[in-house]
C-alpha positions in Angstrom: 22.9 -22.5 -31.1 20.0 -21.2 -29.1 20.1 -24.3 -26.8 23.8 -23.6 -26.1 23.0 -20.0 -25.1 20.1 -21.2 -22.8 22.3 -23.8 -21.1 25.0 -21.2 -20.5 22.3 -18.9 -19.1 21.0 -21.6 -16.7 24.6 -22.3 -15.6 25.2 -18.6 -15.0 22.0 -18.4 -12.9 23.1 -21.5 -10.9 26.5 -20.0 -10.3 24.9 -16.7 -9.3 22.6 -18.4 -6.8 25.5 -20.4 -5.4 27.6 -17.2 -4.9 24.6 -15.4 -3.4 24.2 -18.2 -0.8 28.0 -18.0 -0.1 27.9 -14.3 0.4 24.9 -14.7 2.8 26.9 -17.2 4.9 30.0 -14.9 4.8 27.8 -12.1 6.2 26.7 -14.4 9.0 30.2 -15.5 9.8 31.8 -14.1 12.9 35.0 -12.0 12.5 36.9 -14.7 14.5 35.7 -17.4 12.1 36.9 -15.4 9.1 40.2 -14.5 10.7 40.8 -18.2 11.6 40.0 -19.4 8.1 42.2 -16.7 6.6 45.1 -17.6 8.9 44.7 -21.3 7.9 45.1 -20.5 4.2 48.4 -22.0 2.9 48.8 -19.5 0.1 47.5 -16.1 1.3 46.3 -13.9 -1.5 47.5 -10.4 -2.1 44.5 -8.1 -1.6 44.1 -4.6 -3.0 41.3 -2.4 -1.8 38.8 -1.2 -4.4 36.3 0.4 -2.1 36.0 0.8 1.7 35.5 -0.5 4.1 32.6 1.9 4.5 29.9 2.1 7.1 26.4 3.5 6.4 22.7 2.9 7.0 20.1 0.9 5.1 16.3 1.1 5.6 14.9 -2.2 6.8 11.4 -2.9 5.5 8.8 -5.3 6.8 5.5 -6.8 6.0 2.8 -7.7 8.5 2.2 -11.5 8.3 4.8 -11.8 5.6 2.3 -10.7 2.9 0.8 -7.4 4.0 1.6 -4.0 2.7 5.3 -3.1 3.2 6.3 -0.6 5.9 9.6 1.0 7.0 10.7 -0.7 10.2 13.8 1.4 10.8 17.4 1.7 9.8 20.3 -0.7 10.3 24.0 0.0 10.3 26.0 -1.9 7.7 29.6 -2.1 6.5 30.8 -3.0 3.1 34.1 -3.5 1.3 35.3 -4.5 -2.2 38.7 -5.9 -2.9 40.7 -7.1 -6.0 43.1 -10.0 -6.0 46.3 -10.0 -8.1 44.6 -12.0 -10.9 41.8 -9.3 -11.2 39.1 -11.2 -9.3 36.9 -8.7 -7.5 35.1 -9.7 -4.2 32.5 -7.9 -2.2 31.6 -8.2 1.4 28.8 -6.8 3.6 27.9 -7.2 7.3 25.6 -5.7 9.8 27.3 -3.4 12.2 30.4 -1.3 11.9 33.1 -4.0 11.6 34.9 -2.9 8.4 37.7 -5.6 8.9 35.0 -8.3 8.8 33.5 -6.9 5.6 37.0 -6.8 4.0 37.6 -10.5 5.1 34.2 -11.5 3.7 35.1 -9.7 0.4 38.4 -11.6 0.3 36.6 -15.0 0.7 34.0 -13.9 -1.9 36.9 -13.4 -4.4 38.5 -16.7 -3.5 35.1 -18.4 -3.9 35.0 -17.3 -7.5 38.3 -19.0 -8.3 37.8 -22.7 -9.1 41.2 -23.7 -7.6 40.4 -22.0 -4.2 36.7 -22.7 -4.0 37.0 -25.8 -1.9 38.9 -23.9 0.8 36.1 -21.4 1.1 33.4 -24.1 1.1 35.1 -25.6 4.2 34.6 -22.2 6.0 31.0 -21.9 4.6 30.1 -25.4 5.9 31.3 -24.6 9.4 29.4 -21.3 9.4 26.2 -23.0 8.1 26.5 -25.7 10.8 26.9 -23.0 13.5 23.9 -21.0 12.2 21.7 -24.1 12.0 22.7 -25.0 15.6 21.9 -21.5 16.8 18.5 -21.5 15.0 17.6 -24.9 16.5 18.5 -23.6 20.0 16.4 -20.5 19.4 13.5 -22.7 18.2 13.8 -24.9 21.2 13.7 -21.9 23.6 10.7 -20.4 21.8 8.8 -23.7 21.8 9.2 -23.9 25.6 7.1 -20.7 25.9 4.4 -21.7 23.4 0.8 -21.6 24.6 -1.9 -23.5 22.7 -5.3 -21.9 22.9 -8.5 -23.8 22.1 -12.1 -22.9 22.1 -14.5 -24.6 24.4 -18.1 -25.1 23.3 -20.5 -24.7 26.2 -23.6 -25.9 24.4 -26.6 -24.1 23.0 -27.9 -21.0 24.8 
């Protein structure tokens, strides 16, 4: 019986990590991408607001060198929303900035992602967003590499 509980716990952690990754991609999606994907849905869900959209501030923390002591970098504006579908599935969405409509669309896709029958539709959107983000990251890395300077130490001999 204990092994059944452990395998259910591992499956729950995997599903949680998968949802966390999906929510991260939904936050990086543009409003246009979310609206286009919602417009492409054959069976549009009925969405009831639970909370928001609301806009507020969060403190952004940083670490020097990635491992130093944490410090407060500043505040960032964020928007969040929570929705409920007709079947009771609750979705949450967050985004940087003040775009409440984008947060609500992200919450809608989060709720659809939790439904096994609709998950494939959401994964199509997530794949497109992941490809766009990877392309933007590669372009930024290419531009950064063009300005890279390699320093070296020259030994002049013994004094």
